[in-house]
VONUMAR-497738 format. One record per residue: residue in three letters; x, y, z of N, C-alpha, C in turn. Coordinates in pm, whole numbers, plus 50000, padded with zeros to 5 digits. Last residue first. Layout:
<nodes>
alaXYZXYZXYZ/...
</nodes>
This chain:
<nodes>
ser547905477540189549315480840170549735476840029/tyr545175484440398545615481940260547065486340247/trp542995472940642544295478740615544755474640475/ile539655481140683540585471340626541895478440594/ala536975484140909538145490440847539105479440802/asn533385481840892534705476440922535785484340851/ala531145499140862531055486840940532425481840982/cys530185532640886531165523340833531115510740921/cys528175545040621529505541740672529475540840825/gly525875554440508525965540140537527285535740595/gly525895581240450524625575140481524695560440515/asp528325593040424527715588040301526395580940326/lys530545608140567529105610440573528445606240442/val533035601840739532595596340610531075596940609/asp535745617640899534295616340885533965611340745/val538485605641065538015609240931536515607040927/lys540835612641319539465609541281539195614241139/ala543285603941569542935609341437541525604841402/val543545593641821544525603841781544225609641642/ala541975581742105541795584441962542715595841922/arg543975562542335543125573842301543035575142150/ala544625540342609544635543342466543725555342442/thr546805528542876545575534342821545695535342670/ser549075514842953548125518743057546815524143003/tyr550725485142834550325499042818549215502142919/glu553635463542850552215466542864551985481642851/val555775438442746555545452942745554045455342754/leu557685412642908556535417342832556405432542844/gly559705406643084560065409542947558905414142860/asp559075404543347559075392043270559385394243123/ala558975430543433560115422443475560215409543395/arg557835452043163557655444043284558905435843313/glu557845484543041558435471243031558315464143166/arg555205504442929556025500543043556535486343023/arg553495532142784554285519942765555175517142886/gly551335550242745551775546042879552565533142875/glu548985540742483549965549542545550305544242685/met547695531242161547975527942301549095537042354/arg545505548841952546895545341982547025542342131/trp543095548141686543435547441827544915543841844/met541435565841447542695558941473542975559741622/leu538115562041318539045567441416540335559341415/val535815570441078536885561041110537855568141203/tyr532205574741073533585579441076534535567841100/gly529145576041124529885575741000531275581841010/glu527305572341325527635586041286528475586741159/gly526905543641321525825553141345526105567141295/tyr529315530541282528265529241181527175539841197/asp532605536541312531335539841376530265539841269/thr535705518541355534645524341275533405527041359/met539165521641418537835518341470536795525541387/ala542515508941400541425516941344540105512441406/ala545305510241615544155502841565543135512641509/tyr548735507941728547645514641656546535505041617/glu550805493741844550175504441922548925510241857/asp552015475441676551075470641777550275481741843/asp552245481041332552625485941465551565481541565/trp551335470641094552705475641096553155480541234/phe548725464541087549635453541057551085457641074/ala546525476841344547435479141232548355467241211/pro543345462441429544735465941462545595467441337/ser540285473241425541135466541327542585470541353/val537075471841585538495475441586539255467241483/ala533875484941550534755473841517536205478641512/asn531595499441593532635499641697533615488141676/ala528615491341468530005488041443530845488341571/lys526105500841488526225486541462527675482041452/gly527065525741719526065520741626526145505641612/gly528815537941895529355528841795528345523641695/arg528455557042087527965543642117528445533342016/thr531635574642084530175573942067529725559842106/thr534245571142168533745584842156532245585542136/thr534585545842425534745550842290534055564442279/pro536285542542741535075544942662535415549642522/val538695516242802538355530442794537085532042712/arg540605494542989539345495842916538985510542918/phe543725476643007542865488243031541565486542952/met544815450943026545645462543055544785474743086/lys544025421343161543385432343088544155444943124/lys546635396543131545835406043206545075415143111/val547345374042978548045376943103547205386143190/ile545955348642796545755362542834546385364842972/gly548155326942615547265329542727547145344342757/gly550085322942425548765326842379547785329642491/asp552605319442511551805307342492550405310242442/ala553495345242550554025337842436553235325142408/gly550505364542652551805358242670552235350442547/val548935395642606548945381442574550365376042588/leu546855420142745548235415742725548235400542709/phe544085436042589544605425942680546045422542643/val542025464242576543185457342520543785448442627/ala538795476642487539705471042585540845464142514/val536385501442442537435493642380538405489342490/phe532855507342447534135505842516535105498242426/gly530295532742383530835519242382532145518842458/thr528125554142576529255551842485529575536942484/asp524655564342585525805556742634526915556742531/val522605576842457523145583642575524375576542630/glu521725559942256522535571542219523205578142340/glu522025524842329521345537642344522285549242313/lys523705503342300522435503242226521735516742228/ala527245502942243526095506542327524835506942240/arg529665477142187528805487942138527715490642241/ala533055468742256531635467242287530885479442237/ser536045451642154535185463342164533745459442194/ala539565443942180538155439942181537295452142203/trp542815431842104541875443042106540455437742104/leu545545418242247544225414442198543285426342216/tyr548965415242180547875423442234546565419542166/arg550815399242056551015402142199549855409642262/gly550845395441788550135385541867550245387842017/ser551895414941631552835405841695552155394341769/ala549555428641547550475422741449551405412341512/ser546825419541768547755428841707548735421241618/leu543675402641718545045403041768545855413741696/met540305411441797541365409541698542725410641765/val536845412541822538065408241891539105405241784/glu533755431341849534915426441777536025421841871/ala531225436242007531355436141861532525428141807/ser528505434442246529915435042210530125431142064/trp526045455242343526265442942267527665443742206/tyr524185469542620525365468342534525315455342454/arg522235469142808522325481442727523485480942626/glu522525446942960521435446942862521475459242771/thr524445452543147524855445143028523775445042920/asp524975481943297523875472643272524145465543140/ala527945487743488527185488943365526085478243358/glu529635484943702528345491243728527445491743605/ile531975474543599531185466043686529785471743710/pro532345481843246532555484943388531595476943474/leu532855455243004532095466343059532545469443201/leu533945432442918534315444342842533635456842896/ser535225406843130534165416043095534715427843016/his536665376643033536915390043084535795399343038/arg536805342743116536095353343045536385366543113/val538965314243068538515325943144537675334743054/val539095289042935540005292543045539425303443132/glu537235262342812537275276842831538125279942953/lys538615235342618538045241142740538125256342736/thr539025226942351538895217042458538295222842586/val538625229042009538475236442134538205226442245/ala540995211141803539655213041858539695221341986/gly543445204441702543025218341690541665221141750/thr544645179841730543465180941643543045195241616/ala546995184841883546975174941776545835177141679/ala546505204142073547665205841986547655196241869/asp543375218342131544135205842131545255206942029/leu543225250442276543065242042158543915229542172/val541425269342515542575260842487542255251942368/tyr540145302642496539945288242486541255281142455/glu538765331242649539975324642600539755309542605/ala536385356942577536725344042635537965338442568/val535095387742665536045380942577536475368242648/thr531635398542694532905393842747533805389242633/asn528845402142663529775413642670531085409842738/asp526835384642616527495383642746528435395342771/ala526195390242352525205392742457525825392942595/glu528665385142213527855396842185526905400142299/met531815376642307530415372842328529535385242313/val534605368842120533865379642183532405375542188/ala537185344942170535845348042118535275359942193/tyr540235329642079539545339842157538195342642089/leu542375301842121541345308342042540625318142133/arg545635287142118544585294942183543635300742079/leu547525273641968547175268042098546025275342168/gly548715283941739547795272741726547325266741855/asn550245306441737550905294141779549995281841774/pro548595327941665549435321641561550145309041606/his545245325341793546645328741816547515321541714/ala542355337141634543185325541665544625329841684/ala539295351841713540685354341675541485342241720/leu535835358241625536915349941677538275355341634/his532505370041714533705369641631534825362341703/arg530315359441884530125367341761531305366341666/pro528515338442092529845341342036529705347841899/his526175340642302526235344742162527655348442116/ala525055334442549526265342842545526475348542406/gly522855317142571522625331042534523835339942537/ala522705294942857522645297642714522455312542690/ala525005293143133523675295643079523735298942930/gly527915272143091527025281043165525695282743095/pro529925270742789529575266542925528665276642994/met529045265942454529395275642555528995270442694/arg530195236142299529075244242346529535253542458/phe532005228742019532145231642162531005240742204/arg532565203141791531785215041823531785216541974/ala535085190341564534385190841692533515203241698/val535585186341290536415179841391535675179141524/glu534155184140970533975187541111534895179341200/thr535825195140690535405183240762535305186740911/ala535495212340386535615213240531535075200440594/ala537295215640079536245209440158536545210440306/gly539235224039907538535234339983537455228840073/thr540845206639767539435207339730538685218639798/thr543405212639876543215210139734541765212439692/leu543235215640148543785226640071543595224939921/asn540635209140352541435202640248541925213540153/ile540425218740682540235223140545541175215540453/thr538525209540971539765208940893539435212740749/his536665229141203536705221441079538145220741028/thr534925235641495536265233441439536135224541316/trp532715259541639532925248141550534385247741506/leu531105268341925532325270841850532625258241770/leu527725279341991528715268941966529965274841902/asp525175291742003526075291842119527115280742109/gly523575294441777523605281441842524465280641966/asn523965320941696522625316341730522635303241809/leu526745322141653526085331541744524725326341789/asp529295303841615527865301441594527085309841694/ala532195309141468531445314141583529955313141551/ser534465285141355533235292541327532555296341457/tyr537695279041225536825280241343535645289141308/leu539605257541035538645268441029537755267841152/leu542935249040960541785247641049540905259941037/gln545105255040819544365243540774543195240440866/pro547455279340725546225276340799545495264440738/gln550865271340717549665273640637548415270240719/pro552955286840966552375275140900551115278840823/gln554965316140889553985309240971553405297340895/pro558455322440855557135320340794556205312240883/thr559935341741125559935330341035558545328240977/thr559935361041314559765365741177559815354241078/thr558195359441629559165354141535558875359241394/thr556325366641814557065377541752558085372641651/ala555215344741933554425351141828555185362141756/asn556755315442002556945329842019556285337141903/thr556715288541973555445294842009555585309742034/asn558055266441760558365279441818557065286741846/ser556725244741654557615242541767557975255441837/pro553195250941587554605250541550555475248941674/ala550285230641631551105241541682552545240141635/thr548475221841332549085218541460549985229941502/arg547185237941141546665224641175547195219941309/pro546715273241216547505261841171546875248641216/ser543525289541145544625286341235545425274841177/leu540975314541096541845304041045543015302041138/ala537605322141182539035324141205539795312141152/leu534465339741166535335328741126536775332341160/gly531085347541269532515350241264533305337841231/his528445339341258528715353741247530195357041242/ile526095316241170527545318341179527865333041156/gly523645300641332523835313041259525285317141276/ser521735270241376522995277741368522855290641290/glu519665252741384519565264441472520765273841457/asn520395232041220519205239741182519085252641262/thr524005233941193522755228341242521585237041199/tyr525835234340902525995234141046524745227441105/thr527235222440588526155227140674526565226640821/trp529175233440305528895224340414527825230440503/thr530705234239979529785239540080529575228940186/ser533485243339765532755233839849531765241239939/leu534325261639566534965248639582534085238639655/ile533365283739323533015278439454533545264339463/lys535965301939147534835292739154534565288939299/thr537415326839156537325318839034536145309039037/leu537945360239254537275347739281537145339939150/ala541185375139208539775374039173539215360539214/gly543885376139246543045377839363541565377039334/thr545455369639036545195383939054544355386739178/asp545435342339033546695348939066546515363839090/ser542175334939179543165334739072544445341639121/thr540675314139432541045327039376542095325239267/ser537795295339551539175296539505539405310339446/leu535815292539847535975296939708537455297739675/ser533495275940064534865279640029534945282939881/met530955279940310531325278940169532785283140152/gly528315268340528529625274040504530005271840359/cys525035275840663525955268240578527285275540572/ala522275272340890523485279140844524335269940758/ser519385269840957520125261340863521335268440804/pro517685302141000518025288241031518925281940925/ser520255324541131519705311241110518325312641042/pro521615353040943521265345441063520775331441029/trp524495337840801523865343140921522745352440878/ser526955315340670525685322540660525135326140797/gly530435321240601529375313740667528105321940668/thr533355316640393532265324640446531245315440513/phe536675319240262535645311940335534575321640386/val539075314040003538195323340075537065315240139/his542485304139953541055301139953540305311140040/tyr545245306739897544405318639914542905315639903/pro546895283839902546225287639777545225299139790/pro549245309539988548665300739886548045288439950/asn548135328340283549165322240200548495313540093/pro545985336340429546995346440399548115341340309/met542655327840339543985322940376545025333440339/ala540005350140440540825343640338542135338540397/thr536505355240520537925355540554538695347640451/val533455371340595534275364540495535725365740537/phe530125374640719531555374340743532255366840630/gly527405372640687527895384140761529395384640776/ser525005364240437526275361840503526745374340573/thr521925347040348522745358940367524025355340443/thr520825324840083521045328140224521925340540232/asn520565314639826519525323339878519625325540029/phe522495285439880521745293839787520675301639861/cys523705267640048524055281640064523265290939973/ala522995242239971522405247640095522685262440113/asp523545248039624523155238839731522555246339851/pro525725276139540524855264839511524325258439640/ala526165311039476526205299839570525265288639529/arg528105326339225526785323439279526815310539361/ala530445351439214530285336939221528975333939290/thr531645377539014530595373039103530505357839097/glu534085403338965533665389538951532575386239051/gln534415431138989535175423838888534605409838863/asn533275462539062532925448439071533565440738957/gly535825485839164534725481739079534485466939092/ser537455515739291537155501539290535985498739197/ser540315536839356538965534739307538705519739305/ile542935543239423541995539639529540535540339481/thr544685545139221544055557739261542955555539365/ser545375519739165546385527939232545825541339277/ser542345500939239543355506839152544335515239233/val541015470839321541395483639379542535489239296/tyr538175450639234539555454739213539775468139282/tyr536175427639411536355441339364537835444139343/trp533975400639392535365404839404535495418539340/asn531235386439566531725396239469533185399339497/arg529235359339593530485364639642531045373739534/glu525845355539698526825356639593528105361839656/lys523655353639870524805344839888525645344039762/lys521925374239838521625361839769522775351939774/pro522945396839986521765389640030521535376139965/cys526575395240026525365400839970524185391639997/thr530005404740079528845396540109527605403240056/gly532305420140051531935411339942530775402139974/val532645421340383533355425340263532995415540153/ala531575414240634530725421040535531485426840416/glu534565415040826533135412540816532525420740704/glu537695407440664536855415240753535395411940728/asp539415397340473539625393540611538795401540709/ala539705403640214538805392540244538815389040391/ala541525423640204540185426640156539205415540185/lys543865411240289543195420640377541755423040334/thr544435395240063544245389140195543475398540285/gln544675414039863543675403539850543375397239984/ala546825429039960545515435339946544415424939937/ser548885410539947548505416340076547145422640071/glu548955405039669548625394539764548165400339897/ala547305429539459548465424239528548035414239633/met545155422739186545295428139322546505421639388/
</nodes>
């Protein structure tokens, strides 16, 4: 498998995860067929647990990471890969708390690079920090990763401020190593966090932005995804509706060079409630596009931002987005996540 495909194929929720905490690797042929190529069985605390998320380093050594969900006694696991992208062996496992349930992971540089402009074309630093969204424990975990052994060492754990029950679901790390973003499943917000430049630990919550209209009943929604665009200038986030009579929402935020959220540019309703998905996946080739999946009805939509306007500070913002293409996938189980393949 090509490097870009291997990275993308391991960078979304529920890709290669299975009930017995095995990790499966699938090949993708030039005719877009696939097959199970390799299986790695989990040892120790990770044995016989389920997983909801897997992510991979975008650069060598291409280690793969996963965390178990739901609770109790969540664990994490790292795996190595071969030159073809196949899983080779389990490198290391680690534990969280008895109450933990890890639903999202994000990788980030060990320290912030000197150039914090996310649009730079220079090679990005090798990720050496792993962030975990502890949905059940209301915690954000920071671990350092040993690139040789794959072992994770806890740096810090950050408890959600305010009342318990926000439930951080998924994470996105800014490429400058100074900001982390989390989508709160129950709180239906996107939160921005400051990272310590030396240790990478989460130090404080800056702000939370609602993904719902002010008149919406938050109990009728559960937010799903948060992901950065290719340039790091736009943060996409989505919320799902629990009832068929409601729609979900997708919102896009303008992000500054320092990684701080400048503003919520817009929020628009999705075409359906989204089922268990409504997961957005920004294109790697253009900031304006993002794919979105619908688990309930079974389709993949392409969204595009519109209303482009250059600001006085040099940033470019958009006023709205709309669905511009749709593919129905009526197979009885589609679709949880979209993965860009190049």
